VOPAGU-2260 file (C-alpha; in pm, 1 decimal, decimal comma):
REM VOPAGU-2260
SITE   aa  ch    i         X         Y         Z
SITE  MET   A    0      22,8     -57,7    3487,0
SITE  SER   A    1      -7,9    -328,0    3734,1
SITE  CYS   A    2     136,8    -708,9    3659,7
SITE  GLU   A    3    -226,1    -771,8    3637,5
SITE  ASP   A    4    -337,4    -622,0    3332,6
SITE  GLU   A    5       5,5    -744,6    3184,0
SITE  PRO   A    6     -31,5    -902,5    2804,4
SITE  GLU   A    7      34,9   -1239,6    2802,0
SITE  GLY   A    8     360,0   -1363,5    2598,2
SITE  VAL   A    9     708,5   -1224,8    2457,5
SITE  LEU   A   10     671,3    -874,4    2564,4
SITE  LEU   A   11     845,2    -653,8    2258,2
SITE  LYS   A   12    1101,0    -405,5    2411,5
SITE  GLY   A   13    1189,4    -252,2    2095,2
SITE  GLU   A   14    1521,7     -83,1    2198,8
SITE  ASP   A   15    1662,0    -311,2    2403,4
SITE  ASN   A   16    1609,1    -619,9    2176,2
SITE  VAL   A   17    1782,4    -358,7    1862,8
SITE  ALA   A   18    2052,5    -304,0    2068,7
SITE  THR   A   19    2107,1    -639,1    2146,2
SITE  ARG   A   20    2057,5    -745,8    1798,0
SITE  ILE   A   21    2291,1    -485,0    1619,2
SITE  LYS   A   22    2572,1    -579,4    1897,5
SITE  VAL   A   23    2463,2   -1013,0    1789,9
SITE  GLU   A   24    2499,5    -977,4    1434,8
SITE  ARG   A   25    2777,1    -722,1    1418,5
SITE  ASP   A   26    2966,2   -1008,5    1690,4
SITE  LYS   A   27    2838,9   -1312,4    1430,6
SITE  ARG   A   28    2984,3   -1099,1    1147,2
SITE  GLY   A   29    3331,0   -1039,3    1318,3
SITE  TRP   A   30    3232,4    -656,0    1241,6
SITE  SER   A   31    3439,6    -411,3    1402,0
SITE  THR   A   32    3217,5     -60,9    1501,6
SITE  THR   A   33    3406,3      87,4    1270,0
SITE  LEU   A   34    3333,2    -141,1    1021,0
SITE  VAL   A   35    2913,8     -59,2    1079,3
SITE  SER   A   36    2972,4     293,5    1104,6
SITE  ASP   A   37    3175,7     322,3     756,1
SITE  LEU   A   38    2871,7      91,7     597,3
SITE  LEU   A   39    2621,6     310,7     744,5
SITE  ASN   A   40    2793,3     577,1     664,7
SITE  GLU   A   41    2773,0     448,0     251,4
SITE  ALA   A   42    2375,9     365,9     316,3
SITE  GLY   A   43    2376,3     732,2     358,2
SITE  TYR   A   44    2264,5     705,2     719,9
SITE  GLU   A   45    2575,9     928,3     963,7
SITE  MET   A   46    2688,8     732,4    1215,8
SITE  ASN   A   47    3040,4     755,5    1425,8
SITE  PRO   A   48    3234,7     435,3    1569,2
SITE  SER   A   49    3134,6     567,7    1960,0
SITE  ALA   A   50    2771,8     576,6    1839,0
SITE  VAL   A   51    2774,8     199,8    1709,2
SITE  TRP   A   52    2918,1     160,6    2034,1
SITE  ARG   A   53    2638,5     330,3    2225,1
SITE  ILE   A   54    2382,8     210,3    2127,2
SITE  GLU   A   55    2522,6    -130,3    2167,3
SITE  ASN   A   56    2577,0     -90,8    2513,2
SITE  ARG   A   57    2221,5      95,9    2545,2
SITE  LYS   A   58    2365,4     426,0    2659,5
SITE  ARG   A   59    2236,7     607,2    2358,7
SITE  ARG   A   60    1851,0     608,2    2215,3
SITE  ILE   A   61    1844,6     505,9    1860,2
SITE  ASN   A   62    1565,5     668,3    1573,3
SITE  LEU   A   63    1380,8     501,6    1333,8
SITE  ASP   A   64    1612,4     642,1    1070,4
SITE  GLU   A   65    1875,7     487,5    1198,3
SITE  ALA   A   66    1713,7      90,2    1275,2
SITE  ILE   A   67    1571,2     145,4     903,8
SITE  GLY   A   68    1969,0     128,7     881,0
SITE  PHE   A   69    2072,8    -128,7    1076,9
SITE  ALA   A   70    1853,7    -347,1     943,2
SITE  GLU   A   71    1923,8    -241,0     566,0
SITE  ILE   A   72    2318,9    -349,5     627,5
SITE  PHE   A   73    2254,0    -656,9     803,4
SITE  GLY   A   74    1993,4    -751,3     591,6
SITE  LEU   A   75    1752,8    -807,6     794,0
SITE  SER   A   76    1344,2    -630,2     764,1
SITE  LEU   A   77    1325,0    -377,8    1038,7
SITE  THR   A   78    1068,0    -586,7    1197,5
SITE  ASN   A   79    1296,1    -875,4    1175,2
SITE  LEU   A   80    1596,2    -642,2    1381,5
SITE  VAL   A   81    1339,6    -506,1    1645,6
SITE  GLY   A   82    1192,6    -888,7    1685,7
SITE  PRO   A   83    1337,0   -1112,3    2040,3
SITE  PRO   A   84    1697,9   -1134,4    2057,5
SITE  THR   A   85    1604,6   -1482,4    2120,5
SITE  LEU   A   86    1502,8   -1583,4    1813,3
SITE  ALA   A   87    1808,0   -1396,2    1641,7
SITE  ALA   A   88    2054,9   -1734,8    1671,2
SITE  GLY   A   89    1878,7   -1947,1    1408,5
SITE  PRO   A   90    1645,4   -1905,6    1136,8
SITE  ALA   A   91    1299,7   -1889,4    1439,2
SITE  MET   A   92    1317,6   -1475,1    1242,5
SITE  GLU   A   93    1374,6   -1537,1     820,6
SITE  LEU   A   94    1099,0   -1799,3     893,7
SITE  ILE   A   95     892,4   -1582,4    1106,4
SITE  ASP   A   96     970,9   -1303,2     800,3
SITE  ASP   A   97     902,6   -1591,0     537,0
SITE  VAL   A   98     566,3   -1690,1     698,4
SITE  ALA   A   99     430,5   -1369,2     733,7
SITE  VAL   A  100     506,1   -1297,8     405,9
SITE  ALA   A  101     325,9   -1593,6     291,3
SITE  ASN   A  102      48,0   -1567,4     467,0
SITE  ALA   A  103     -31,7   -1141,2     286,6
SITE  THR   A  104      33,7   -1307,4       3,8
SITE  ALA   A  105    -224,2   -1594,5      83,6
SITE  GLN   A  106    -501,2   -1287,7     221,7
SITE  ARG   A  107    -416,9   -1106,9    -116,7
SITE  ALA   A  108    -550,6   -1479,8    -373,5
SITE  GLN   A  109    -835,9   -1580,0     -81,5
SITE  HIS   A  110    -962,4   -1179,7    -158,6
SITE  ALA   A  111    -874,5   -1158,7    -514,6
SITE  TYR   A  112   -1048,1   -1566,9    -509,3
SITE  ARG   A  113   -1338,2   -1402,0    -370,0
SITE  ARG   A  114   -1409,6   -1124,0    -569,2
SITE  ALA   A  115   -1347,0   -1332,9    -929,9
SITE  THR   A  116   -1550,7   -1609,6    -762,3
SITE  ASP   A  117   -1868,5   -1325,8    -686,7
SITE  ALA   A  118   -1837,9   -1170,8   -1001,6
SITE  LEU   A  119   -1933,6   -1489,9   -1178,3
SITE  ALA   A  120   -2191,7   -1645,1    -963,3
SITE  ALA   A  121   -2378,8   -1305,6   -1048,0
SITE  TYR   A  122   -2312,7   -1340,5   -1351,9
SITE  LEU   A  123   -2382,8   -1627,4   -1330,3
SITE  ALA   A  124   -2710,0   -1589,6   -1183,5
SITE  GLU   A  125   -2828,5   -1339,0   -1520,4
SITE  HIS   A  126   -2728,5   -1593,4   -1765,1
SITE  PRO   A  127   -2855,8   -1936,6   -1568,4
SITE  GLU   A  128   -2903,1   -2154,2   -1872,7
SITE  ILE   A  129   -2473,1   -2178,6   -1903,4
SITE  ARG   A  130   -2422,7   -2198,0   -1509,5
SITE  GLU   A  131   -2382,1   -2626,0   -1545,5
SITE  GLU   A  132   -2119,6   -2545,2   -1834,1
SITE  ALA   A  133   -1879,1   -2271,3   -1636,0
SITE  GLU   A  134   -1918,8   -2479,4   -1342,3
SITE  VAL   A  135   -1729,5   -2797,0   -1542,5
SITE  MET   A  136   -1498,2   -2548,1   -1702,1
SITE  VAL   A  137   -1417,3   -2371,8   -1418,8
SITE  SER   A  138   -1346,6   -2717,6   -1191,5
SITE  ASN   A  139   -1105,2   -2802,1   -1476,2
SITE  ALA   A  140    -914,0   -2475,1   -1528,7
SITE  ILE   A  141    -850,4   -2507,3   -1109,5
SITE  ALA   A  142    -813,6   -2862,9   -1191,8
SITE  ALA   A  143    -556,9   -2809,1   -1485,6
SITE  ARG   A  144    -346,4   -2594,2   -1253,0
SITE  GLY   A  145    -277,5   -2817,7    -953,8
SITE  GLY   A  146    -577,6   -2709,5    -757,7
SITE  GLY   A  147    -769,7   -3070,2    -739,6
SITE  SER   A  148    -966,8   -3326,5    -845,9
SITE  HIS   A  149   -1244,3   -3246,4   -1059,0
SITE  ALA   A  150   -1540,6   -3322,1    -852,2
SITE  ARG   A  151   -1403,0   -3236,8    -493,9
SITE  VAL   A  152   -1288,9   -2902,9    -729,2
SITE  ARG   A  153   -1695,5   -2880,1    -904,5
SITE  ARG   A  154   -1800,6   -2971,0    -535,2
SITE  LYS   A  155   -1642,6   -2731,4    -393,5
SITE  TYR   A  156   -1688,9   -2421,1    -676,5
SITE  ALA   A  157   -2097,4   -2498,0    -711,6
SITE  LEU   A  158   -2095,5   -2467,3    -254,4
SITE  ILE   A  159   -1903,3   -2153,7    -293,8
SITE  VAL   A  160   -2168,9   -1942,4    -640,3
SITE  ALA   A  161   -2466,8   -2142,5    -488,1
């Protein structure tokens, strides 16, 4: 791949990132390679202190199970562990994880909202005589749950089910 073909932005180097992060996380906690090895072994990931040192110093590759073990003992997500080490100095990776989780939650909620409004719209299309009352009830229910003013919610909902 030539320089022109390389993608722009942060290029993730998984194993290098993990090796650096293991060292950073171990040093941050003041843990020895022996303690890290003991914690991994207790968690069910067999490793000796020499292997920890060799991984940190890029003398030994790390497999996925071992990476999961390191993430577990450090209390990190696997995504966080393999992320750029420059983001590990502060709370950036944890905040990035929080954003990703919140985004996934919002996507699921948006999908559920669309399903519910589509189902209600289909029902109201078959029962137009109750449409206005139903729209008022929807706007009241949404506003009562902190979703905004009655008028704004009613206008927005009316656009969705129209």
